[in-house]
N, C-alpha and C positions, 0 to 999 in steps of 0.2 A: 504494500500500500504506500502510495506517495504521500499520504496524509498522516501516517502514523510512524513515529520514530522506531527503529529497531531496538529490541530489548538488550541485545548484546552485539559485540563486535567480533571480528575474526579471532580464532583461538590461538594463533601464534603471534604473540606480541614481540615484534622484532624491530622496533624503531622505524627509521626511514625506509620506505619502499621505493625502489627505482623503476620497476617494471611489473606489469601484470598482463596476462594473456589467457585466452581460452581456446580450446580445440574447436575448430569450425564445425566439424561434424558431430562432435560430442561436447556441447558447450558447458556441461556440468563438470568437465575436467579442466582444471585451471592450474596455472603456475604463477608465482611471483618471486621477485628478487628483492632482497633487503640487505641491511647493513651489518648485522651481527654474525660474526664468524662462529660464535659458540652455538648458534642455532642453524648452522648449515648454509648461511648466505642466501637461502632460497627454500621454497616449499611447494608442494603440490596439493591439490584438493580434488577429490572425485565426487563431491556432493555440492558443487556450485558455490564453494567458499564457506560452507558452514563449519567445516573443520579442515585443518591443514596438517600435513606431515612434512617435516623438514627433510631436505636432501641429505643423504648419507655422506656425500662427498661433494666437492666442487672443484672447478678448474683453478689453476694458479691465479693469484690475485695480489694486489699491492696493499700493504699495510701502512699505517702512519707510524710515526716514531714514538708515540707516547702511550698508546693503549692497545696496539696490535689489532685494532678492529678495521674492518673493510672501509676504505676511504674513497675509492674512485666512484664518482657519481655518473660518469658517462659510460655506462655499460648496460646492456639490454639483453633480454631473452624472449623467446617465443616458443610455442608448442605447436606441433604439426596438426594438420586438420583432423587426423585420425587418432591423435594423442599418443602416437607411438614414439615420438622423438622430441627432445628439447634442445634448442640451439641457444647458446649463451655466448655473447660477445663481450670480452673484457677490454678495457681501455688500452692496456699495455700488451696483453698476451694474445689477443685476437679470439677467433671463433673456436669454441669447443662444443661438442654435441654428446648427448646421452640418449640411449635407447632403453634404459632401465629406470626411468624416473629419478635420475640423479645419483644412482649408486656408483656408477663409473662414468668417466668422461674421456673423450678422445679429441685430439687436436685436429682441426681442419688441415687438409693438405695445401690449401692456398695460403700464401705468405701472410703472416699476422699483420705486417706493416701496411698491407692493402686494405684490411678490413677492420682493424682494431678500433673499438670505441664507437662504431656506428650502430644505429638502430637496426635490429634484425626483425623482419616481419614474416609471418607464416601465411601462405596462401590458405584461405579458409575453406577451400573445396578439394584441392589436390594434395593427398598425403605426400610428405617428403619434400615439398617445394617451399623454398624460402627466398626472400628478397632482402636486399640491403642497398641503401642509397648512401654512397660515399660522397658527402656534400661539403667537405672542407677543401681549402686551397691546396692544390697539388702542383708538382713541378711542371706538368704538361697542361696546366690550366683547363681541367675538365672535371665535371661532376659525373660520377659513375653510378650506373645501376647494375648491381650484380644479382645473379640468380643461382640457386643451388637446387638440384632435383634429387639429391641423395642425402637429405637430412643435415646439410651443412658440411659434409665431408669434402666437397669440392665446389668451387664457385667460378662462374664464367661471366664475362661482361656482356650485358644486353645492350646498353647504351653508354656512350662516352661524351655526350653533348649536353648534359644537364647543367643547371645553374649550380654554383657553389659560392661559399663565402668563408670568412674567418669564423673561428669558433664562437664568438659572441653572437653571431647571427644565425648559427646553424640550425637552431630550433625552428626557424621559419622555412627551412628547406627540407620537406618531409615527404615520406612515402606512406600511403594508407591503402589498406586492402579491403574491398567490399566483400560481404558474405554472399553476394548474389551468384557469382560464377567464378570458375577458375581463371586466373590471370586478370581479374578485374581490379585495376590499380588506379589510384589518384595521386598526383604529385603536386605539391605546392612549391613555388619557386621564389619565395621571398615576399617582401611587402613594400609598400610605399610609406614614406614618412612625410607628413605635412607640418608646416610651421603653425604652431598653436597661437591663439590670441593671448599671448603671454608677454607681459611687460619686459621679461628678461630675454625674450627671443629664443626660448627653448624649442626644441623639436620633439614632437611626440606623435603617437599614432592611434588614437582612439577617441579623439574629441573633436571639437570644431576646428577646421583647418583653413588656413589662408596661405597660399603660396606653396607650390609643390616642389619637393626634392625627392627624387626617386631613391629608394633603398632597394637595390637589386643585387642579383648575383654578379659574378665576375666573368661568366662565360659569354652570354649574349645580351647582358643588361636587360633582363626580361623577367617580369613578374607573373607570367602566364601560369594558370593552373591547368594541368593536363589530366586527361582521362585516357586510360588504355584498357582494352578488353582482350589483349593478347600478350599479357605479361610484360608490357613495356616496349615491345617491338615497334608498334606505331602509337603515336600520341595525338589526341584531339584536344584542342584548346577549349576550355570552358569560357567562352567569350562573354558570358553574362556576369563574370566576376572580374573586377579589376585586379584583385589579388585575394589570397586566403592564406592563413597561417595554420589552420587546422581543419580537417575534414572528418565528419562522423557519419554514422549510418543508423537508421531506425526503421520501424515498420512503415511501409509505404501504402499508398492507396490502392495499388494493384498487386496482386499476389506475385511473389517472386521478384518484385522490383522495389528495392529499398528506397526510402527517402534518404536524400543526401543533405547533410548539414555542413555549412561552411562558416567558419569564423573569419571575417575579413571585410571586404569592401566591394560594393557593386559599382560605385562610381565615386569620384572625389567628394568627401564630406559625408558619405552615407556608409557608415561602418556599423557592424553588429554581427549577429548570428542569423544566417539565412537558410532557407529550406528549398530544395528542389524535388519535385515528384516525377520529373521526366529525364533524370540523369544529367 
C-alpha cells in the first residue's frame, strides 16, 4: 500500500547500499551491494526483499586505512534475468561474476582497466546478457558500450561513439534497460545547465533558467537521449526530450508496453519528471 508505512525494514542492516537489482524473469530474486565487509559486502533475497542472506565471499576490494571497511562507492552489481548469475564490478579490480549466489567469484577475462568502476546492467529478458557503459574520459576520446553474453566472463564492444565526460558528470551518462524485451536499452547523454536568476551568477539545472550553457559530453557535444531495441547496435533519438539524466519504467496503458519515465527537460525552462506511453 502506498498509503501505509511498512512495519519493518530489510533484515540485513549493513549501512550504505550502493546497488540493488532484481532478476527480470524472477523479480522476487534480488541482490544488493553494501559497505560492511563483516556482512559479506552484499546479499541476496529470494522473497522480494523480505529477508536477505549475505554473500559467503566477495571479489577483491579496496579498504580504507583506519577501519578496514569497504570504501569504494563507484562499484555496481546486477543479477541475470534468470537469477543464475551475479556480475559485480569493482572500482579498482574490475568485473567478477558468480554463478552460486556469491559463494565463489571468478574474474572476467576482459582487462579490468577497461571496465572497472562502471555500472553493470543485466538484460531483463535474456539470461547471461549484461551491458556496461564506459562513460569516462578515455585516451581515444570515446564512450563505450560493452556487452557480455556469458555472465560477464567476456565483454565485447557494441559501440564506441557514445558521449563521455569527467567523473563529476558521469552520473548523467547512463544506461537503462527496459523489462519489455531483450536488448531494449535507453541511454542518457548528459544535461544542459542554464544560468539561474541568481544574484551571484551561479549555474544550476532544475529551476528557472535564463541564458543557456550546454553541459554535454566530450564526444559529439550532444545531449540526445537514445533508445535501442537491438542491444545498442542502432540508436533512435528521443526527440521529445531535450535531455534526461534518469530513465525509469512502470506499468503502461497497453499490455507488454511499459510506461517510460524521464527525469530531465522537454525544452528550455521546462524541467521535471515526464511520462511517455508510446516509447
